Residue, then its C-alpha position, 0 to 999 in steps of 0.5 A: m286073932s285077938t290077944d287077951a289084951t285086946l279083948s280086955r281093952l275092948r271089954w272096958k270100952c264096951r262098958r258104957g254105963m248105959r245099960e242098953l249099950d253095955l248089954l248089946l256091946l258086951a253080948f256081941l263082944e262075947r258071941g260075935y266079935a271072934a267071927l269078924d275079919a280084921g276089917g270088921r275088928a277095926c270097924f268095931e274098935r272105931l264104933v266103940e269110940y263113938p259118943d254114947q248117944v250116937l252109939l245108942e241111936l245107931l244100935m236102936g235103929h234111930m239113925a242110919p250110919a253113913d259108913r257101909d261098914v259101920a251099917q253092916l256091923v251094926e246089923r250084926i250087933r243087933a242080930c247078935a243081941a236078938a239071937 
């Protein structure tokens, strides 16, 4: 289970200054992050370290991630935003 400190740190990292990224990442953090297992949470932490432009390309579907775990997480983030 994530601690309040971890969630606060992730919330800060999800605030990118790019509206599209902010909406997608913060929505997922609030609605989908808790359902991730430890591997998924570690993957999310890696994902939020990506540069903004790469992250935007991945989440908008303009670039396909090479890592299968990242690809699955990106799909979950996109599905969460569509819900």
